[in-house]
C-alpha positions in Angstrom: -25.8 7.9 10.5 -22.3 7.1 11.8 -21.8 4.0 9.7 -22.4 5.8 6.3 -19.7 5.2 3.6 -16.6 7.3 4.0 -16.1 9.3 0.8 -12.6 10.2 1.9 -11.7 6.6 2.2 -13.0 5.8 -1.3 -11.0 8.8 -2.7 -7.7 7.7 -1.0 -8.1 4.1 -2.2 -8.8 5.4 -5.7 -5.9 7.9 -5.6 -3.5 5.2 -4.6 -4.7 2.8 -7.3 -4.5 5.6 -10.0 -0.9 6.2 -9.0 -0.1 2.5 -9.1 -1.8 2.1 -12.5 0.1 5.0 -14.0 3.3 3.5 -12.6 2.5 0.1 -14.1 1.8 1.8 -17.4 5.3 3.2 -17.4 4.6 6.8 -16.8 6.8 7.2 -13.7 9.8 5.7 -15.5 9.4 8.0 -18.4 9.2 11.1 -16.3 12.3 10.2 -14.2 14.4 9.1 -17.2 13.6 12.2 -19.3 14.0 14.7 -16.5 17.5 13.9 -15.5 19.6 17.0 -15.3 16.6 19.3 -15.0 14.8 20.9 -12.1 11.9 18.6 -12.5 14.1 15.5 -11.7 13.9 16.2 -8.0 10.1 16.1 -8.2 10.0 13.1 -10.6 12.4 11.0 -8.4 9.7 11.1 -5.7 7.8 8.6 -7.9 10.2 5.8 -7.2 11.4 4.1 -4.0 14.4 5.3 -2.2 17.5 3.2 -2.8 17.9 2.5 1.0 18.1 5.0 3.8 15.5 7.8 3.2 11.9 8.4 2.5 10.2 9.5 -0.7 6.6 10.0 -1.6 6.4 6.6 -3.4 7.5 4.8 -0.2 4.2 5.9 1.3 2.0 4.1 -1.2 2.1 0.6 0.3 1.7 1.8 3.9 -1.2 3.9 2.7 -2.8 0.9 1.0 -2.5 -1.2 4.2 -3.6 1.6 6.4 -6.9 2.3 4.5 -7.5 -1.5 4.3 -7.6 -1.4 8.1 -10.0 1.5 8.2 -12.3 -0.2 5.7 -12.1 -3.4 7.8 -13.3 -1.4 10.8 -16.4 -0.2 8.9 -17.1 -3.7 7.6 -16.8 -5.3 11.1 -19.0 -2.5 12.5 -21.6 -3.3 9.9 -21.4 -7.0 10.8 -21.8 -6.3 14.5 -24.9 -4.2 13.8 -26.3 -7.2 12.0 -25.5 -9.5 14.9 -23.1 -11.6 12.9 -21.3 -14.0 15.3 -17.6 -13.6 15.7 -16.9 -17.1 14.4 -18.6 -16.2 11.1 -16.7 -13.0 10.8 -13.5 -14.9 11.5 -14.2 -17.4 8.7 -14.8 -14.5 6.4 -11.6 -12.8 7.4 -9.7 -16.1 7.1 -11.1 -16.6 3.6 -10.2 -13.1 2.6 -6.6 -13.5 3.8 -6.3 -16.8 2.0 -7.4 -15.3 -1.3 -5.1 -12.3 -0.8 -2.2 -14.7 -0.2 -3.1 -16.7 -3.2 -3.3 -13.8 -5.6 -0.2 -12.2 -4.1 1.8 -15.4 -4.7 0.3 -15.8 -8.2 1.3 -12.3 -9.1 5.0 -13.2 -8.6 4.7 -16.8 -9.6 5.1 -16.7 -13.4 8.6 -15.7 -14.5 10.4 -15.9 -17.9 12.5 -18.8 -16.4 9.4 -20.6 -15.1 7.4 -20.7 -11.9 8.6 -19.1 -8.7 7.4 -18.9 -5.1 7.9 -15.4 -3.7 6.3 -13.6 -0.8 7.1 -9.9 -1.5 3.9 -8.8 -3.1 1.7 -6.3 -1.3 -1.3 -8.6 -1.3 0.7 -11.3 0.4 1.8 -8.9 3.1 -1.8 -7.6 3.4 -3.1 -11.1 3.9 -1.1 -11.3 7.1 -1.6 -7.7 8.4 -5.4 -7.8 7.9 -5.7 -11.1 9.8 -3.6 -9.7 12.7 -5.7 -6.5 12.8 -8.9 -8.6 12.8 -7.8 -10.9 15.6 -7.2 -8.0 18.0 -10.0 -5.7 16.8 -12.3 -6.2 19.8 -9.6 -5.5 22.3 -9.4 -2.1 23.9 -7.7 0.7 22.0 -5.0 0.9 24.6 -4.3 -2.8 24.4 -4.0 -2.5 20.6 -1.6 0.4 20.9 0.5 -1.7 23.3 0.5 -4.6 20.8 1.7 -2.2 18.1 4.6 -1.1 20.3 5.4 -4.7 21.0 5.4 -5.5 17.3 7.9 -2.7 16.7 10.1 -3.8 19.6 10.0 -7.4 18.2 11.1 -6.0 14.8 14.0 -4.2 16.4 15.0 -7.4 18.4 14.9 -9.6 15.3 17.2 -7.4 13.3 19.5 -6.4 16.1 20.0 -9.5 18.3 19.4 -12.7 16.3 23.1 -12.7 15.3 22.8 -15.2 12.4 26.3 -15.6 10.9 26.5 -13.7 7.6 23.1 -12.0 8.3 24.0 -10.1 11.5 24.2 -6.5 10.1 20.7 -5.2 11.0 20.4 -2.4 8.5 22.7 -3.5 5.7 21.3 -4.7 2.4 21.7 -8.4 1.7 23.2 -9.0 5.2 20.2 -8.6 7.5 17.9 -10.9 9.3 15.1 -10.4 6.8 17.3 -11.7 4.0 18.1 -14.7 6.1 14.4 -15.5 6.6 13.8 -15.2 2.9 16.6 -17.7 2.3 14.8 -20.1 4.6 11.3 -19.5 3.2 12.0 -19.1 -0.5 15.6 -20.1 -1.1 16.4 -16.7 -2.6 17.2 -13.2 -1.5 15.6 -10.3 -3.2 18.2 -8.3 -5.2 16.3 -5.1 -4.4 16.5 -5.6 -0.7 12.8 -6.4 -0.1 12.0 -8.9 2.7 8.9 -11.0 3.4 8.9 -10.3 7.2 8.0 -6.7 6.3 4.5 -8.0 7.1 5.4 -8.0 10.8 6.1 -4.3 11.3 3.6 -3.2 8.6 0.8 -4.9 10.6 1.0 -1.6 12.6 -0.3 0.3 9.6 -3.3 -1.9 9.3 -4.0 -2.0 13.0 -3.7 1.8 13.2 -6.1 2.0 10.2 -8.6 -0.1 12.1 -8.2 2.1 15.2 -8.9 5.2 13.1 -11.9 3.5 11.6 -13.3 2.9 15.2 -12.7 6.6 16.0 -14.5 7.8 12.9 -17.4 5.5 13.7 -17.7 7.0 17.2 -19.5 10.1 18.3 -16.3 11.8 19.3 -16.3 15.4 18.3 -12.5 15.8 18.2 -11.8 13.1 15.6 -9.7 15.2 13.2 -7.6 16.7 16.0 -6.9 13.3 17.6 -5.9 11.8 14.2 -3.6 14.7 13.4 -2.0 14.6 16.9 -1.2 10.9 16.5 0.1 11.6 13.1 2.5 14.3 14.4 3.7 12.1 17.2 4.4 9.2 14.8 6.3 11.6 12.5 8.4 13.0 15.3 9.3 9.6 16.7 9.9 8.0 13.3 12.1 10.8 11.9 13.7 11.3 15.4 14.9 7.7 15.4 16.6 8.3 12.1 18.0 11.7 12.8 19.5 10.5 16.1 21.1 7.5 14.3 19.2 5.0 16.4 17.2 3.2 13.6 17.5 4.4 10.0 14.4 4.9 7.9 14.5 2.0 5.4 11.3 1.2 3.5 12.7 -2.0 1.9 13.0 -3.8 5.3 10.3 -1.7 7.0 12.3 -0.5 10.0 10.5 0.8 13.0 11.4 4.4 12.1 10.1 3.9 8.6 6.9 2.3 9.9 6.2 5.2 12.3 7.2 8.0 9.9 5.1 6.6 7.1 2.2 6.0 9.5 2.4 9.6 10.5 1.9 10.7 6.9 -1.0 8.3 6.5 -2.7 9.6 9.5 -2.3 13.2 8.4 -3.5 12.4 4.9 -6.7 10.7 6.1 -7.3 13.5 8.6 -7.1 16.1 5.9 -9.2 14.1 3.4 -11.8 13.3 6.0 -12.1 17.0 7.0 -12.1 18.3 3.4 -14.4 15.7 1.9 -16.7 14.2 4.6 -16.9 17.2 7.0 -16.6 20.2 4.6 -18.5 18.2 1.9 -16.1 19.0 -1.0 -17.1 16.2 -3.4 -16.2 17.6 -6.8 -13.8 15.7 -9.0 -13.8 12.6 -6.7 -15.5 10.3 -9.2 -12.4 10.0 -11.4 -10.6 8.3 -8.4 -13.4 6.6 -6.7 -14.5 4.7 -9.8 -11.0 3.0 -9.7 -11.0 2.5 -5.9 -14.3 0.7 -6.0 -12.6 -2.2 -7.8 -9.1 -1.8 -6.3 -8.2 -5.5 -6.0 -9.4 -6.3 -9.5 -7.6 -3.4 -11.2 -4.4 -4.1 -9.2 -4.3 -7.7 -10.4 -5.2 -6.6 -13.9 -2.3 -4.2 -14.4 0.1 -6.4 -12.4 -0.7 -9.7 -14.2 -2.4 -9.0 -17.5 -0.9 -5.6 -18.1 2.7 -6.4 -17.5 2.5 -9.7 -19.4 0.4 -8.8 -22.5 -1.9 -5.7 -22.4 0.8 -3.0 -22.2 2.8 -4.4 -25.1 -0.3 -5.0 -27.2 -1.6 -1.4 -26.7 1.9 0.0 -27.2 2.3 -1.9 -30.5 -0.9 -0.3 -31.8 -0.3 3.3 -30.5 3.4 3.4 -31.4 2.8 1.9 -34.8 0.2 4.5 -35.6 2.2 7.5 -34.2 5.4 6.4 -36.0 3.6 6.8 -39.3 3.1 10.4 -38.4 6.7 10.8 -37.1 5.7 11.7 -33.6 8.7 12.5 -31.3 9.7 9.4 -29.2 9.0 11.1 -25.9 5.5 12.1 -27.0 4.8 8.6 -28.3 5.8 7.1 -25.0 3.6 9.5 -23.0 0.6 8.9 -25.2 1.0 5.2 -25.0 1.2 5.2 -21.2 -1.9 7.4 -21.0 -3.7 5.3 -23.5 -3.0 2.2 -21.4 -4.2 3.9 -18.3 -7.2 5.3 -20.0 -8.3 1.9 -21.1 -7.9 0.5 -17.6 -9.9 3.4 -16.2 -12.5 2.7 -18.8 -12.7 -0.9 -17.7 -13.2 0.2 -14.1 -15.9 2.6 -15.3 -17.7 -0.2 -17.2 -17.7 -2.4 -14.1 -18.9 0.5 -12.0 -21.8 1.3 -14.4 -22.7 -2.4 -14.4 -22.5 -2.5 -10.6 -19.9 -5.2 -10.7 -17.6 -5.0 -7.8 -15.0 -7.7 -7.1 -14.5 -8.5 -3.4 -12.3 -11.0 -1.7 
């Protein structure tokens, strides 16, 4: 049956959430900090975002999250169409989902040591916009959707290059670009790390592309993997080509068109490989570790972002470090064990919910 659940999609979602949970537990920081000056540092540095112009593995996590959200949406809408759910009802459901994503995304950044804050940089806030855009054009032809994606990327280029706002007229310079100006209008502040809220415009392409791939996987096409791989290669060539030719630099923090295309290329290739390996070749061993986390992706993301960062991590660390200090454990080993304990408890929570068949959906 074509509409059966995609195991590769569950794996990819879980894989991303496991990496995010480990990062939130502090593992990535420990690996990077303690590998400086060694051969392993060049590997560990891939677990943090590039400072500006360049692309690292960690820069692909958010695009991957948005991409598979689009693919999952295609399966959901296909199921609704099979059940003869009217478009108006599907729209209300999509609008409600986007509203909740926006709420939780704002809440994630709202509580700060200095008080409450209104910020729009969270991935859930961005996803609330990209999912709604992908939904609204879902029933259009594939060609029309691709043209819309090209239009979105051209709009992004135009906004950064030609708006010419005084003080914010340097398209690819941190703190002096159009995205920073919009943030100043929307939130009254500029992100010190260079992130901008209007990333949701170009990254809509990730979610739309994910939905298009979902449509393809649901079809009877016998060349699915080849087509996805071909599009992936095209996106990589164009994305990296724009950077190498010094036309548009690859900058994840403002989601330039070159970054959007290059990261989309990797997303397409990753899904093509996982679909071929898991769903076609039927290699299902060792997937459970990841899928049990992916089945409650929104819940566990909010847990380690809100509860973990504000209480859980410190509480667990106080217990584990206290016990290990009595036995004179080396500091590095203590830190690693604490991080893995935090992650293990979070994974255990996901397992408990899975066994109880409790799945949080927006």
